[in-house]
C-alpha positions as CSV (number, residue, x, y, z in Angstrom):
1,X,-77.5,-76.0,1.2
2,X,-76.7,-75.6,4.8
3,X,-77.5,-72.5,6.8
4,X,-74.6,-71.3,8.9
5,X,-75.5,-69.8,12.2
6,X,-72.0,-68.5,12.8
7,X,-70.2,-65.8,11.0
8,X,-67.0,-66.7,9.2
9,X,-63.7,-65.3,10.7
10,X,-63.5,-62.9,7.8
11,X,-66.9,-61.3,8.5
12,X,-66.0,-61.1,12.2
13,X,-62.7,-59.3,11.3
14,X,-64.5,-56.9,9.1
15,X,-67.1,-56.2,11.8
16,X,-64.2,-55.7,14.2
17,X,-62.6,-53.1,11.9
18,X,-65.9,-51.3,11.5
19,X,-66.3,-51.2,15.3
20,X,-62.8,-49.9,15.8
21,X,-63.5,-47.2,13.1
22,X,-66.7,-46.3,14.9
23,X,-64.9,-46.3,18.3
24,X,-62.1,-44.1,16.8
25,X,-64.7,-41.7,15.4
26,X,-66.5,-41.6,18.7
27,X,-63.3,-40.8,20.6
28,X,-62.5,-38.0,18.1
29,X,-66.0,-36.5,18.5
30,X,-65.7,-36.6,22.3
31,X,-62.2,-35.1,22.2
32,X,-63.4,-32.3,19.9
33,X,-66.4,-31.6,22.2
34,X,-64.1,-31.4,25.2
35,X,-61.6,-29.2,23.4
36,X,-64.5,-27.0,22.2
37,X,-65.9,-26.7,25.7
38,X,-62.4,-25.9,27.1
39,X,-62.0,-23.2,24.5
40,X,-65.4,-21.6,25.4
41,X,-64.6,-21.7,29.1
42,X,-61.2,-20.2,28.5
43,X,-62.8,-17.5,26.3
44,X,-65.3,-16.6,29.1
45,X,-62.4,-16.5,31.6
46,X,-60.5,-14.0,29.4
47,X,-63.6,-11.9,28.9
48,X,-64.2,-11.9,32.6
49,X,-60.6,-10.7,33.3
50,X,-61.0,-8.0,30.7
51,X,-64.3,-6.8,32.1
52,X,-62.9,-6.7,35.6
53,X,-60.0,-4.6,34.4
54,X,-62.4,-2.2,32.6
55,X,-64.6,-2.0,35.7
56,X,-61.6,-1.1,37.8
57,X,-60.5,1.5,35.3
58,X,-63.9,3.1,35.2
59,X,-64.0,3.1,39.0
60,X,-60.6,4.8,39.2
61,X,-61.7,7.4,36.6
62,X,-64.9,8.1,38.4
63,X,-63.1,8.6,41.7
64,X,-60.5,10.9,40.1
65,X,-63.3,12.8,38.3
66,X,-65.2,13.4,41.5
67,X,-62.0,14.6,43.3
68,X,-61.3,17.0,40.4
69,X,-64.8,18.4,40.4
70,X,-64.7,18.8,44.2
71,X,-61.3,20.6,43.9
72,X,-62.7,22.9,41.2
73,X,-65.8,23.7,43.3
74,X,-63.6,24.6,46.3
75,X,-61.6,26.9,44.0
76,X,-64.8,28.5,42.7
77,X,-65.9,29.2,46.3
78,X,-62.6,30.9,47.0
79,X,-62.6,33.1,43.8
80,X,-62.4,36.8,44.5
81,X,-63.7,38.1,41.1
82,X,-66.0,37.1,38.3
83,X,-62.9,36.9,36.0
84,X,-61.3,34.4,38.3
85,X,-64.5,32.3,38.3
86,X,-64.4,32.2,34.5
87,X,-60.7,31.3,34.5
88,X,-61.2,28.5,37.1
89,X,-64.2,27.1,35.2
90,X,-62.5,27.3,31.8
91,X,-59.4,25.4,33.2
92,X,-61.7,22.8,34.8
93,X,-63.7,22.3,31.6
94,X,-60.5,21.9,29.5
95,X,-59.0,19.5,32.0
96,X,-62.2,17.4,32.1
97,X,-62.4,17.3,28.3
98,X,-58.8,16.1,28.0
99,X,-59.2,13.6,30.7
100,X,-62.4,12.3,29.2
101,X,-61.0,11.9,25.7
102,X,-57.9,10.1,27.1
103,X,-60.1,7.8,29.2
104,X,-62.3,7.0,26.2
105,X,-59.2,6.1,24.2
106,X,-57.9,3.9,27.0
107,X,-61.2,2.2,27.4
108,X,-61.4,1.6,23.6
109,X,-58.0,-0.1,23.7
110,X,-59.0,-2.2,26.7
111,X,-62.2,-3.3,24.9
112,X,-60.2,-4.2,21.8
113,X,-57.7,-6.2,24.0
114,X,-60.6,-7.9,25.7
115,X,-62.1,-9.0,22.3
116,X,-58.7,-10.2,21.1
117,X,-57.9,-12.1,24.3
118,X,-61.4,-13.7,24.5
119,X,-61.3,-14.8,20.9
120,X,-57.8,-16.4,21.0
121,X,-58.9,-19.7,22.6
122,X,-61.8,-20.1,20.1
123,X,-59.4,-19.2,17.2
124,X,-56.9,-21.7,18.4
125,X,-59.5,-24.4,18.7
126,X,-60.8,-23.6,15.2
127,X,-57.3,-23.7,13.8
128,X,-56.6,-27.1,15.5
129,X,-59.9,-28.5,14.3
130,X,-59.4,-27.3,10.8
131,X,-55.9,-28.8,10.7
132,X,-57.3,-32.1,12.0
133,X,-59.9,-32.2,9.2
134,X,-57.4,-31.4,6.5
135,X,-55.1,-34.3,7.8
136,X,-58.0,-36.8,7.9
137,X,-59.3,-35.9,4.4
């Protein structure tokens, strides 16, 4: 019986196939990691855009609200009778209530849009990853 110190060509070929399988798996894992990271970065970018838009909207609403209250206060100072004070205040309260309800509705829509837009990259990544796994199975 002789001891062979070298592998046969068949064994080297099998080992080569195994290495190429390992290399292919490694490449797929790296690509999936990169794609996942890209999806997260994109999601954060979308969330940032949405939050900036919401902040701008709140700032504009606050400015308008301050201007409206200043105008109402000036009208109150110019009122000639108690009835006129009550009328000015009632109109101001009605206007503030309607503006507040409209603003809350608008902000609710903006938050919903932010959530949808921030989730899209992650959803696309998950769909692509799921499709890849179904193909390789």
